[in-house]
DOKOL-141872 format. One record per atom (N, C-alpha, C): residue number from 1; residue in three letters; x negated, y, z; atom name. Coordinates in nm, 2 decimals. Last residue first. Layout:
+-----+-----+--------+--------+--------+------+
!   n ! res !      x !      y !      z ! atom !
+-----+-----+--------+--------+--------+------+
! NUM ! ALA !      X !      Y !      Z !   CA !
...
+-----+-----+--------+--------+--------+------+
END
This chain:
+-----+-----+--------+--------+--------+------+
!   n ! res !      x !      y !      z ! atom !
+-----+-----+--------+--------+--------+------+
!  85 ! TRP ! -21.12 !  19.65 !  10.14 !    N !
!  85 ! TRP ! -21.17 !  19.75 !  10.24 !   CA !
!  85 ! TRP ! -21.08 !  19.75 !  10.36 !    C !
!  84 ! GLY ! -21.09 !  19.48 !   9.93 !    N !
!  84 ! GLY ! -21.09 !  19.43 !  10.06 !   CA !
!  84 ! GLY ! -21.13 !  19.52 !  10.17 !    C !
!  83 ! LYS ! -21.06 !  19.59 !   9.68 !    N !
!  83 ! LYS ! -21.19 !  19.53 !   9.72 !   CA !
!  83 ! LYS ! -21.20 !  19.48 !   9.86 !    C !
!  82 ! GLU ! -20.81 !  19.69 !   9.70 !    N !
!  82 ! GLU ! -20.83 !  19.58 !   9.62 !   CA !
!  82 ! GLU ! -20.96 !  19.51 !   9.65 !    C !
!  81 ! PHE ! -20.87 !  19.92 !   9.86 !    N !
!  81 ! PHE ! -20.79 !  19.81 !   9.92 !   CA !
!  81 ! PHE ! -20.80 !  19.68 !   9.83 !    C !
!  80 ! MET ! -21.01 !  20.07 !   9.67 !    N !
!  80 ! MET ! -21.07 !  20.03 !   9.79 !   CA !
!  80 ! MET ! -21.00 !  19.92 !   9.86 !    C !
!  79 ! ARG ! -20.81 !  20.11 !   9.47 !    N !
!  79 ! ARG ! -20.93 !  20.03 !   9.44 !   CA !
!  79 ! ARG ! -21.00 !  19.98 !   9.57 !    C !
!  78 ! ALA ! -20.64 !  20.28 !   9.61 !    N !
!  78 ! ALA ! -20.59 !  20.15 !   9.57 !   CA !
!  78 ! ALA ! -20.71 !  20.06 !   9.54 !    C !
!  77 ! VAL ! -20.80 !  20.50 !   9.63 !    N !
!  77 ! VAL ! -20.77 !  20.43 !   9.75 !   CA !
!  77 ! VAL ! -20.72 !  20.29 !   9.72 !    C !
!  76 ! GLU ! -20.81 !  20.58 !   9.36 !    N !
!  76 ! GLU ! -20.93 !  20.55 !   9.43 !   CA !
!  76 ! GLU ! -20.90 !  20.47 !   9.56 !    C !
!  75 ! ALA ! -20.54 !  20.63 !   9.30 !    N !
!  75 ! ALA ! -20.61 !  20.52 !   9.23 !   CA !
!  75 ! ALA ! -20.74 !  20.48 !   9.31 !    C !
!  74 ! ILE ! -20.51 !  20.85 !   9.47 !    N !
!  74 ! ILE ! -20.43 !  20.74 !   9.49 !   CA !
!  74 ! ILE ! -20.50 !  20.61 !   9.43 !    C !
!  73 ! ARG ! -20.69 !  21.03 !   9.34 !    N !
!  73 ! ARG ! -20.72 !  20.99 !   9.48 !   CA !
!  73 ! ARG ! -20.64 !  20.86 !   9.51 !    C !
!  72 ! MET ! -20.56 !  21.06 !   9.09 !    N !
!  72 ! MET ! -20.70 !  21.01 !   9.10 !   CA !
!  72 ! MET ! -20.73 !  20.96 !   9.24 !    C !
!  71 ! GLU ! -20.31 !  21.17 !   9.16 !    N !
!  71 ! GLU ! -20.32 !  21.03 !   9.10 !   CA !
!  71 ! GLU ! -20.46 !  20.98 !   9.11 !    C !
!  70 ! ASP ! -20.17 !  21.32 !   9.40 !    N !
!  70 ! ASP ! -20.30 !  21.33 !   9.34 !   CA !
!  70 ! ASP ! -20.33 !  21.19 !   9.29 !    C !
!  69 ! ARG ! -19.84 !  21.46 !   9.37 !    N !
!  69 ! ARG ! -19.93 !  21.34 !   9.39 !   CA !
!  69 ! ARG ! -20.06 !  21.37 !   9.33 !    C !
!  68 ! HIS ! -19.76 !  21.78 !   9.52 !    N !
!  68 ! HIS ! -19.78 !  21.69 !   9.40 !   CA !
!  68 ! HIS ! -19.86 !  21.57 !   9.44 !    C !
!  67 ! TYR ! -19.57 !  22.03 !   9.67 !    N !
!  67 ! TYR ! -19.65 !  21.91 !   9.69 !   CA !
!  67 ! TYR ! -19.65 !  21.83 !   9.56 !    C !
!  66 ! ARG ! -19.57 !  22.38 !   9.72 !    N !
!  66 ! ARG ! -19.52 !  22.26 !   9.64 !   CA !
!  66 ! ARG ! -19.62 !  22.15 !   9.65 !    C !
!  65 ! VAL ! -19.49 !  22.66 !   9.91 !    N !
!  65 ! VAL ! -19.59 !  22.55 !   9.89 !   CA !
!  65 ! VAL ! -19.51 !  22.43 !   9.82 !    C !
!  64 ! ARG ! -19.38 !  22.97 !   9.77 !    N !
!  64 ! ARG ! -19.35 !  22.84 !   9.84 !   CA !
!  64 ! ARG ! -19.46 !  22.74 !   9.81 !    C !
!  63 ! GLY ! -19.42 !  23.19 !   9.61 !    N !
!  63 ! GLY ! -19.44 !  23.20 !   9.75 !   CA !
!  63 ! GLY ! -19.41 !  23.07 !   9.83 !    C !
!  62 ! ALA ! -19.38 !  23.10 !   9.35 !    N !
!  62 ! ALA ! -19.28 !  23.19 !   9.41 !   CA !
!  62 ! ALA ! -19.29 !  23.19 !   9.56 !    C !
!  61 ! SER ! -19.58 !  22.84 !   9.43 !    N !
!  61 ! SER ! -19.50 !  22.89 !   9.33 !   CA !
!  61 ! SER ! -19.39 !  22.97 !   9.39 !    C !
!  60 ! ARG ! -19.89 !  22.67 !   9.49 !    N !
!  60 ! ARG ! -19.79 !  22.78 !   9.53 !   CA !
!  60 ! ARG ! -19.71 !  22.82 !   9.41 !    C !
!  59 ! SER ! -19.97 !  22.33 !   9.56 !    N !
!  59 ! SER ! -19.98 !  22.45 !   9.48 !   CA !
!  59 ! SER ! -19.88 !  22.55 !   9.53 !    C !
!  58 ! THR ! -20.15 !  22.05 !   9.69 !    N !
!  58 ! THR ! -20.05 !  22.16 !   9.70 !   CA !
!  58 ! THR ! -20.08 !  22.26 !   9.59 !    C !
!  57 ! ARG ! -20.16 !  21.70 !   9.67 !    N !
!  57 ! ARG ! -20.23 !  21.83 !   9.67 !   CA !
!  57 ! ARG ! -20.11 !  21.93 !   9.67 !    C !
!  56 ! VAL ! -20.17 !  21.38 !   9.83 !    N !
!  56 ! VAL ! -20.10 !  21.48 !   9.76 !   CA !
!  56 ! VAL ! -20.19 !  21.61 !   9.77 !    C !
!  55 ! MET ! -20.38 !  21.23 !   9.93 !    N !
!  55 ! MET ! -20.28 !  21.16 !   9.84 !   CA !
!  55 ! MET ! -20.19 !  21.26 !   9.77 !    C !
!  54 ! GLY ! -20.56 !  21.33 !  10.11 !    N !
!  54 ! GLY ! -20.58 !  21.35 !   9.97 !   CA !
!  54 ! GLY ! -20.48 !  21.29 !   9.87 !    C !
!  53 ! THR ! -20.52 !  21.32 !  10.37 !    N !
!  53 ! THR ! -20.58 !  21.20 !  10.32 !   CA !
!  53 ! THR ! -20.61 !  21.21 !  10.17 !    C !
!  52 ! ALA ! -20.38 !  21.56 !  10.40 !    N !
!  52 ! ALA ! -20.51 !  21.54 !  10.47 !   CA !
!  52 ! ALA ! -20.59 !  21.42 !  10.42 !    C !
!  51 ! GLU ! -20.14 !  21.51 !  10.26 !    N !
!  51 ! GLU ! -20.24 !  21.61 !  10.21 !   CA !
!  51 ! GLU ! -20.38 !  21.59 !  10.27 !    C !
!  50 ! LEU ! -20.02 !  21.33 !  10.43 !    N !
!  50 ! LEU ! -20.05 !  21.29 !  10.29 !   CA !
!  50 ! LEU ! -20.16 !  21.38 !  10.23 !    C !
!  49 ! LEU ! -19.99 !  21.50 !  10.65 !    N !
!  49 ! LEU ! -20.07 !  21.38 !  10.66 !   CA !
!  49 ! LEU ! -20.11 !  21.33 !  10.52 !    C !
!  48 ! ARG ! -19.82 !  21.69 !  10.54 !    N !
!  48 ! ARG ! -19.95 !  21.73 !  10.58 !   CA !
!  48 ! ARG ! -20.05 !  21.61 !  10.60 !    C !
!  47 ! LEU ! -19.59 !  21.53 !  10.50 !    N !
!  47 ! LEU ! -19.66 !  21.59 !  10.38 !   CA !
!  47 ! LEU ! -19.80 !  21.63 !  10.42 !    C !
!  46 ! HIS ! -19.52 !  21.47 !  10.76 !    N !
!  46 ! HIS ! -19.55 !  21.36 !  10.67 !   CA !
!  46 ! HIS ! -19.63 !  21.42 !  10.55 !    C !
!  45 ! THR ! -19.47 !  21.73 !  10.86 !    N !
!  45 ! THR ! -19.57 !  21.64 !  10.92 !   CA !
!  45 ! THR ! -19.61 !  21.53 !  10.82 !    C !
!  44 ! VAL ! -19.26 !  21.81 !  10.70 !    N !
!  44 ! VAL ! -19.38 !  21.88 !  10.69 !   CA !
!  44 ! VAL ! -19.50 !  21.80 !  10.75 !    C !
!  43 ! ALA ! -19.06 !  21.63 !  10.79 !    N !
!  43 ! ALA ! -19.10 !  21.62 !  10.65 !   CA !
!  43 ! ALA ! -19.24 !  21.69 !  10.64 !    C !
!  42 ! VAL ! -19.04 !  21.73 !  11.05 !    N !
!  42 ! VAL ! -19.08 !  21.59 !  11.03 !   CA !
!  42 ! VAL ! -19.13 !  21.57 !  10.89 !    C !
!  41 ! PRO ! -18.94 !  21.99 !  11.01 !    N !
!  41 ! PRO ! -19.07 !  21.97 !  11.08 !   CA !
!  41 ! PRO ! -19.12 !  21.83 !  11.06 !    C !
!  40 ! ARG ! -18.68 !  21.92 !  10.89 !    N !
!  40 ! ARG ! -18.79 !  21.98 !  10.81 !   CA !
!  40 ! ARG ! -18.92 !  21.97 !  10.88 !    C !
!  39 ! PRO ! -18.55 !  21.60 !  10.95 !    N !
!  39 ! PRO ! -18.57 !  21.74 !  11.00 !   CA !
!  39 ! PRO ! -18.69 !  21.80 !  10.92 !    C !
!  38 ! LEU ! -18.44 !  21.40 !  10.67 !    N !
!  38 ! LEU ! -18.53 !  21.43 !  10.78 !   CA !
!  38 ! LEU ! -18.52 !  21.57 !  10.83 !    C !
!  37 ! SER ! -18.33 !  21.28 !  10.44 !    N !
!  37 ! SER ! -18.25 !  21.31 !  10.56 !   CA !
!  37 ! SER ! -18.34 !  21.32 !  10.68 !    C !
!  36 ! PHE ! -18.48 !  21.27 !  10.21 !    N !
!  36 ! PHE ! -18.49 !  21.16 !  10.30 !   CA !
!  36 ! PHE ! -18.42 !  21.18 !  10.43 !    C !
!  35 ! ARG ! -18.40 !  21.51 !  10.07 !    N !
!  35 ! ARG ! -18.40 !  21.38 !  10.00 !   CA !
!  35 ! ARG ! -18.40 !  21.26 !  10.10 !    C !
!  34 ! GLU ! -18.45 !  21.71 !  10.27 !    N !
!  34 ! GLU ! -18.31 !  21.68 !  10.22 !   CA !
!  34 ! GLU ! -18.30 !  21.54 !  10.16 !    C !
!  33 ! ALA ! -18.73 !  21.70 !  10.30 !    N !
!  33 ! ALA ! -18.64 !  21.69 !  10.42 !   CA !
!  33 ! ALA ! -18.50 !  21.65 !  10.37 !    C !
!  32 ! VAL ! -18.81 !  21.75 !  10.04 !    N !
!  32 ! VAL ! -18.84 !  21.62 !  10.10 !   CA !
!  32 ! VAL ! -18.75 !  21.60 !  10.22 !    C !
!  31 ! ALA ! -18.72 !  22.02 !  10.02 !    N !
!  31 ! ALA ! -18.66 !  21.91 !   9.93 !   CA !
!  31 ! ALA ! -18.69 !  21.77 !   9.98 !    C !
!  30 ! ASP ! -18.87 !  22.14 !  10.21 !    N !
!  30 ! ASP ! -18.73 !  22.14 !  10.22 !   CA !
!  30 ! ASP ! -18.66 !  22.03 !  10.14 !    C !
!  29 ! ALA ! -19.13 !  22.12 !  10.11 !    N !
!  29 ! ALA ! -19.09 !  22.04 !  10.23 !   CA !
!  29 ! ALA ! -18.94 !  22.04 !  10.25 !    C !
!  28 ! THR ! -19.09 !  22.09 !   9.75 !    N !
!  28 ! THR ! -19.11 !  22.17 !   9.87 !   CA !
!  28 ! THR ! -19.08 !  22.07 !   9.99 !    C !
!  27 ! VAL ! -19.27 !  21.93 !   9.48 !    N !
!  27 ! VAL ! -19.15 !  21.95 !   9.56 !   CA !
!  27 ! VAL ! -19.19 !  22.03 !   9.69 !    C !
!  26 ! GLY ! -19.36 !  21.94 !   9.13 !    N !
!  26 ! GLY ! -19.38 !  21.92 !   9.27 !   CA !
!  26 ! GLY ! -19.26 !  21.95 !   9.35 !    C !
!  25 ! ASP ! -19.29 !  21.95 !   8.86 !    N !
!  25 ! ASP ! -19.31 !  22.08 !   8.93 !   CA !
!  25 ! ASP ! -19.35 !  22.06 !   9.08 !    C !
!  24 ! ALA ! -19.30 !  21.68 !   8.77 !    N !
!  24 ! ALA ! -19.32 !  21.79 !   8.68 !   CA !
!  24 ! ALA ! -19.36 !  21.92 !   8.76 !    C !
!  23 ! ALA ! -19.24 !  21.50 !   8.97 !    N !
!  23 ! ALA ! -19.38 !  21.50 !   8.92 !   CA !
!  23 ! ALA ! -19.40 !  21.63 !   8.84 !    C !
!  22 ! PRO ! -18.96 !  21.53 !   9.01 !    N !
!  22 ! PRO ! -19.06 !  21.58 !   9.11 !   CA !
!  22 ! PRO ! -19.20 !  21.59 !   9.06 !    C !
!  21 ! GLU ! -18.89 !  21.42 !   8.74 !    N !
!  21 ! GLU ! -18.86 !  21.55 !   8.78 !   CA !
!  21 ! GLU ! -18.95 !  21.61 !   8.89 !    C !
!  20 ! PRO ! -19.02 !  21.15 !   8.73 !    N !
!  20 ! PRO ! -19.04 !  21.26 !   8.63 !   CA !
!  20 ! PRO ! -19.01 !  21.40 !   8.68 !    C !
!  19 ! GLU ! -19.17 !  21.01 !   9.03 !    N !
!  19 ! GLU ! -19.05 !  21.02 !   8.93 !   CA !
!  19 ! GLU ! -19.07 !  21.15 !   8.85 !    C !
!  18 ! LYS ! -19.36 !  21.04 !   9.22 !    N !
!  18 ! LYS ! -19.40 !  20.98 !   9.09 !   CA !
!  18 ! LYS ! -19.29 !  20.99 !   8.98 !    C !
!  17 ! LEU ! -19.24 !  21.12 !   9.44 !    N !
!  17 ! LEU ! -19.32 !  21.22 !   9.37 !   CA !
!  17 ! LEU ! -19.37 !  21.17 !   9.24 !    C !
!  16 ! TRP ! -19.13 !  20.88 !   9.53 !    N !
!  16 ! TRP ! -19.04 !  20.98 !   9.47 !   CA !
!  16 ! TRP ! -19.12 !  21.08 !   9.39 !    C !
!  15 ! ALA ! -19.36 !  20.76 !   9.63 !    N !
!  15 ! ALA ! -19.29 !  20.69 !   9.52 !   CA !
!  15 ! ALA ! -19.20 !  20.80 !   9.45 !    C !
!  14 ! LEU ! -19.43 !  20.93 !   9.84 !    N !
!  14 ! LEU ! -19.52 !  20.91 !   9.72 !   CA !
!  14 ! LEU ! -19.45 !  20.85 !   9.60 !    C !
!  13 ! ILE ! -19.20 !  20.88 !  10.00 !    N !
!  13 ! ILE ! -19.23 !  21.02 !   9.95 !   CA !
!  13 ! ILE ! -19.32 !  21.01 !   9.83 !    C !
!  12 ! ARG ! -19.24 !  20.61 !  10.06 !    N !
!  12 ! ARG ! -19.12 !  20.65 !   9.99 !   CA !
!  12 ! ARG ! -19.14 !  20.79 !   9.93 !    C !
!  11 ! LEU ! -19.47 !  20.63 !  10.21 !    N !
!  11 ! LEU ! -19.47 !  20.55 !  10.09 !   CA !
!  11 ! LEU ! -19.35 !  20.59 !  10.00 !    C !
!  10 ! ARG ! -19.37 !  20.78 !  10.43 !    N !
!  10 ! ARG ! -19.48 !  20.84 !  10.34 !   CA !
!  10 ! ARG ! -19.49 !  20.76 !  10.21 !    C !
!   9 ! THR ! -19.18 !  20.60 !  10.54 !    N !
!   9 ! THR ! -19.14 !  20.73 !  10.48 !   CA !
!   9 ! THR ! -19.25 !  20.79 !  10.39 !    C !
!   8 ! GLU ! -19.16 !  20.36 !  10.66 !    N !
!   8 ! GLU ! -19.24 !  20.37 !  10.53 !   CA !
!   8 ! GLU ! -19.21 !  20.50 !  10.46 !    C !
!   7 ! ASP ! -19.17 !  20.24 !  10.98 !    N !
!   7 ! ASP ! -19.14 !  20.36 !  10.90 !   CA !
!   7 ! ASP ! -19.23 !  20.36 !  10.78 !    C !
!   6 ! THR ! -19.25 !  20.04 !  11.15 !    N !
!   6 ! THR ! -19.11 !  20.08 !  11.16 !   CA !
!   6 ! THR ! -19.07 !  20.19 !  11.05 !    C !
!   5 ! PRO ! -19.53 !  19.99 !  11.12 !    N !
!   5 ! PRO ! -19.43 !  19.88 !  11.12 !   CA !
!   5 ! PRO ! -19.29 !  19.92 !  11.11 !    C !
!   4 ! THR ! -19.63 !  20.24 !  10.87 !    N !
!   4 ! THR ! -19.63 !  20.19 !  11.01 !   CA !
!   4 ! THR ! -19.53 !  20.08 !  11.01 !    C !
!   3 ! ARG ! -19.83 !  20.34 !  10.61 !    N !
!   3 ! ARG ! -19.72 !  20.26 !  10.65 !   CA !
!   3 ! ARG ! -19.73 !  20.22 !  10.79 !    C !
!   2 ! LEU ! -20.03 !  20.52 !  10.58 !    N !
!   2 ! LEU ! -19.92 !  20.52 !  10.48 !   CA !
!   2 ! LEU ! -19.80 !  20.45 !  10.53 !    C !
!   1 ! MET ! -20.20 !  20.47 !  10.80 !    N !
!   1 ! MET ! -20.15 !  20.60 !  10.78 !   CA !
!   1 ! MET ! -20.03 !  20.60 !  10.68 !    C !
+-----+-----+--------+--------+--------+------+
END
């Protein structure tokens, strides 16, 4: 889910969300689309997949959905892979 042989966009989104500025307030789908030169619907698809797996969570600000990393869930998934899951 996070990485396919030809596209690591979701991993790049997660890495970007860890940077101080995006981490502080979260980002919108428009910001993701702009940052990674994606059509907005493609950015939304990536973000929804990350949300469905619990890697990101959402909040609302000024009527817009903002996406944030869920550090606890990411750590949980990392531990599962470390154990050979």
